[in-house]
C-alpha positions in Angstrom: 165.7 290.6 171.4 164.0 287.2 171.5 163.5 285.9 167.9 162.0 282.8 166.3 162.2 281.5 162.8 158.9 280.0 161.6 158.9 277.8 158.5 155.5 276.6 157.3 152.6 277.2 154.9 150.4 280.2 155.5 149.3 281.4 152.1 147.4 284.7 151.5 144.8 286.0 153.9 142.0 284.6 151.7 143.5 281.1 151.4 142.5 278.4 153.7 143.2 274.7 154.4 144.3 272.6 157.3 147.9 273.7 157.4 147.3 277.3 156.3 144.5 277.9 158.8 146.4 276.4 161.7 149.6 278.3 160.9 147.7 281.6 160.7 146.4 281.1 164.2 149.8 279.8 165.4 151.9 282.7 164.1 149.4 285.2 165.5 149.7 283.6 168.9 153.5 283.2 168.7 153.9 287.0 168.2 152.7 287.4 171.8 155.9 285.6 173.0 158.6 286.8 170.7 160.0 290.2 169.9 160.5 289.2 166.3 158.9 286.4 164.4 160.6 285.7 161.1 158.3 283.8 158.7 159.2 281.7 155.7 156.0 280.8 153.9 156.4 277.4 152.2 152.9 277.3 150.7 153.2 276.2 147.0 157.0 276.6 147.3 157.5 273.9 144.6 155.7 276.0 142.0 156.9 279.3 143.6 160.5 278.5 144.6 161.4 282.1 145.1 159.5 281.9 148.4 162.5 280.0 149.8 165.3 281.9 148.2 165.6 284.2 151.2 166.0 281.2 153.6 169.8 280.7 153.4 170.3 284.4 154.1 168.0 284.4 157.0 169.7 281.3 158.5 173.2 282.9 158.1 172.0 286.2 159.7 170.3 284.4 162.6 172.6 281.5 163.4 171.3 280.9 166.9 167.6 281.6 166.4 165.4 278.6 167.2 163.2 277.3 164.5 159.7 275.9 164.3 158.8 273.7 161.3 155.0 273.7 161.0 154.3 271.6 158.0 154.5 268.1 156.7 157.9 266.7 157.6 158.4 265.7 153.9 158.4 269.4 153.1 161.4 270.1 155.3 163.2 266.8 155.7 166.2 267.7 153.5 166.3 271.2 155.1 166.4 269.6 158.5 169.3 267.3 157.4 171.3 270.3 156.1 170.6 272.4 159.2 171.8 269.6 161.5 175.0 269.4 159.5 175.7 273.1 159.4 174.1 274.2 162.7 174.2 271.1 164.8 173.3 272.9 168.1 170.4 274.9 166.7 167.1 274.2 168.4 164.4 272.9 166.0 160.9 272.0 166.9 158.7 270.1 164.4 155.0 271.1 164.9 153.6 268.1 163.0 150.9 268.7 160.4 148.9 265.6 159.5 148.7 262.1 161.0 150.9 259.9 158.9 154.4 260.7 160.2 154.7 257.4 162.1 153.7 255.5 159.0 156.4 257.1 156.9 159.0 256.2 159.6 157.7 252.7 159.5 158.1 252.6 155.7 161.7 253.8 156.1 161.2 257.1 154.5 162.6 259.1 157.5 165.4 258.1 159.8 164.7 257.8 163.5 168.0 259.4 164.4 167.0 262.7 162.6 163.7 262.8 164.4 165.5 262.2 167.7 167.8 265.2 167.0 164.8 267.6 167.0 164.2 269.5 170.2 160.6 268.2 170.2 158.0 266.8 167.9 154.6 268.2 168.7 151.9 265.8 167.5 148.1 266.2 167.5 147.1 263.0 169.3 148.1 260.3 171.8 147.9 257.6 169.2 150.6 259.3 167.1 152.8 259.8 170.1 152.5 256.2 171.1 153.3 255.0 167.6 156.4 257.2 167.4 157.6 256.1 170.9 157.4 252.5 169.8 159.7 253.3 166.9 162.2 254.8 169.3 161.3 258.5 168.9 160.6 259.7 172.5 161.0 263.5 172.2 157.3 263.8 171.5 154.6 265.9 173.1 150.9 265.9 172.4 149.5 269.3 171.4 146.0 269.2 170.0 144.8 271.3 167.1 143.4 274.7 168.0 141.3 277.6 166.8 140.3 281.0 168.0 137.0 280.4 169.9 136.4 284.1 170.4 134.9 283.7 166.9 132.2 281.4 168.3 128.8 282.6 167.2 126.3 283.7 169.8 123.7 281.3 171.0 120.9 282.9 169.0 122.6 281.7 165.8 121.9 278.1 166.8 118.5 276.6 166.0 117.8 273.2 167.7 116.5 270.6 165.4 113.0 269.4 165.7 111.7 266.3 163.9 109.1 268.4 162.1 111.8 270.5 160.5 114.3 269.9 157.7 117.5 268.3 159.1 120.5 270.4 157.9 123.7 268.4 157.4 127.0 269.9 156.4 130.4 268.8 155.1 133.2 271.3 155.0 136.7 270.2 154.0 138.5 269.4 150.8 136.0 267.8 148.5 137.5 264.5 147.3 136.7 260.8 147.6 139.2 260.1 150.5 137.4 262.7 152.6 134.3 260.5 152.4 132.4 262.6 149.8 131.2 259.6 147.8 129.9 258.1 151.0 127.9 261.2 151.8 126.4 261.3 148.3 125.6 257.6 148.6 124.0 258.3 152.0 121.8 261.0 150.4 120.7 258.6 147.7 119.7 256.0 150.3 117.8 258.5 152.4 115.9 259.8 149.4 115.0 256.2 148.5 113.6 255.7 152.0 111.3 258.6 151.4 113.2 261.3 153.4 113.8 263.6 150.4 111.9 266.5 152.0 113.2 265.8 155.5 116.9 266.7 155.0 119.5 268.8 153.0 123.2 268.3 152.7 125.5 271.3 151.9 129.2 270.9 150.9 131.8 273.6 151.4 135.4 273.6 150.5 137.8 273.4 147.5 137.0 270.6 145.0 139.9 268.3 143.9 140.4 268.9 140.2 140.2 265.2 139.4 136.9 264.9 141.2 135.1 268.0 140.1 133.3 266.5 137.1 132.1 263.4 138.9 131.1 265.3 142.0 129.1 267.8 139.9 127.3 265.1 137.9 126.2 263.3 141.0 124.9 266.5 142.6 122.7 267.0 139.5 120.8 263.8 140.6 120.3 265.0 144.2 118.0 268.0 144.5 118.5 268.3 148.2 122.3 268.3 148.1 124.2 271.5 147.1 127.7 272.8 146.8 128.0 276.2 148.6 131.5 277.3 147.8 134.0 278.2 150.6 133.7 279.2 154.2 135.8 281.9 155.9 136.6 280.3 159.2 139.0 283.1 160.1 136.0 285.3 160.7 132.8 285.0 162.8 130.6 285.0 159.7 131.9 281.5 158.7 130.9 280.1 162.2 127.5 281.8 162.0 126.9 279.9 158.8 128.0 276.7 160.4 125.8 277.3 163.4 122.8 277.2 161.1 123.3 273.5 160.6 122.4 270.6 162.9 125.1 267.9 162.2 128.5 267.7 160.6 129.3 264.8 158.4 132.9 263.7 158.3 133.4 260.1 157.1 137.0 260.6 156.1 139.5 257.8 155.3 142.2 260.1 154.0 145.7 258.7 154.8 147.1 262.0 156.0 144.4 262.8 158.4 145.7 264.0 161.8 143.6 266.1 164.1 141.0 267.6 161.7 140.2 271.2 162.2 136.7 270.3 161.1 136.1 268.8 164.5 137.2 272.0 166.4 135.2 274.2 164.0 132.1 272.0 164.6 132.6 272.3 168.4 132.9 276.1 168.2 129.7 276.2 166.2 127.8 273.9 168.5 127.6 271.1 165.9 127.6 267.4 166.8 129.8 265.3 164.5 129.2 262.1 162.7 132.7 261.0 162.0 134.5 257.8 160.8 136.6 255.7 163.0 139.8 256.9 161.3 142.9 258.6 162.4 142.4 260.6 165.7 138.7 261.0 165.3 137.8 258.6 168.1 140.1 260.4 170.5 138.1 263.6 169.8 134.5 262.6 169.2 132.6 260.6 171.7 129.0 259.8 172.6 128.8 263.2 174.4 129.6 265.2 171.2 128.5 262.9 168.3 129.0 259.6 166.7 131.9 257.5 165.4 131.1 255.0 162.7 133.1 252.4 160.7 135.1 253.9 157.8 134.2 253.1 154.2 130.6 252.3 155.1 127.3 254.1 155.1 125.2 251.5 156.9 125.6 253.0 160.4 125.5 256.5 159.1 122.2 255.8 157.4 120.8 254.3 160.6 121.9 257.3 162.7 120.6 260.0 160.3 117.3 258.1 159.9 116.9 258.0 163.7 117.6 261.7 164.0 114.9 262.5 161.3 112.4 260.2 163.1 113.0 261.8 166.5 114.7 258.8 168.0 118.0 260.6 168.6 118.0 264.1 170.1 120.9 266.2 168.8 120.5 269.1 171.2 122.4 267.7 174.2 125.2 266.8 171.9 125.2 270.3 170.5 125.5 271.8 173.9 128.3 269.5 174.9 130.2 270.2 171.6 130.1 274.0 172.3 131.4 273.4 175.9 134.2 271.1 174.5 135.5 273.9 172.2 137.1 275.7 175.1 139.7 272.9 175.3 140.9 273.8 171.8 141.2 277.5 172.1 144.6 278.7 170.8 145.2 280.8 173.9 144.5 277.7 176.0 146.7 275.3 174.0 149.6 277.6 172.9 150.8 279.1 176.2 153.9 280.9 177.3 154.7 277.9 179.5 154.6 275.6 176.4 156.8 277.8 174.3 159.4 278.1 177.2 159.2 274.3 177.7 159.8 273.3 174.1 162.8 275.6 173.7 164.4 275.2 177.2 
């Protein structure tokens, strides 16, 4: 019997987020290649430590079973050290979540020798691989983020934008300043001041950071054409049908942990061009065929682009069609293949 131990955050079926959503797709796909997939869910394990109590027993009962860590390395660093001491020959793959591992190595938080002892590190972009290789970590392979594109909404759900209509802009991620939410609110104020109040709307989806909720709500009260819409279920087609009703994704993030944002793949699946910041891996993923990359921490270029769209200077429809075609490259069945699994555990 071919077995695999999977350690990472999944959460409940109704819980979403970068790591949780990715791992739900990943574990579903891995079941196609293993007779038994043993899952240890690390989500909120610090506040719910009993989720990890079974791990020592599982390790002892499965001494030769390979392991995938699919979480932030900080969540499993000490576990990795212990495993290398107790089971030095066990094959362990780190499926990296986030985009700051190389920065933590640079700061001295993690030892290069321990990373080199992994079977592979699977990172989400070439820039991350290059940075780790410069630090002496060469057992690195680039595996982009992925989603299930079978959930892609049918073409009739997409309505091309015409300059006589209201431009529908959307943000869907964790709602906090570092994700660029203040920048989006500032953009809305500036567009309204230019006389475009009736020409656009902005909708926000996602969990609101607790220390930002009051400020976010108070600013929304001053913007009649900006709304908070709750959460999106992007494990079902209905979430993508909702996204397909918009014309452009706003993603001016400058979050330090940004890797390959699932927001980008979700936008591609929904046929949405993206206006993203030059941050993390964004410029590896978004180009002039699928959207716009603008300077981080600044609304000047964002304001110019959105104004040009409203005024009919920029046509979003070719970008929307390209985005939808690009989604195929990030389908979970295209990215996570039998050949990949065999390669990383050979």
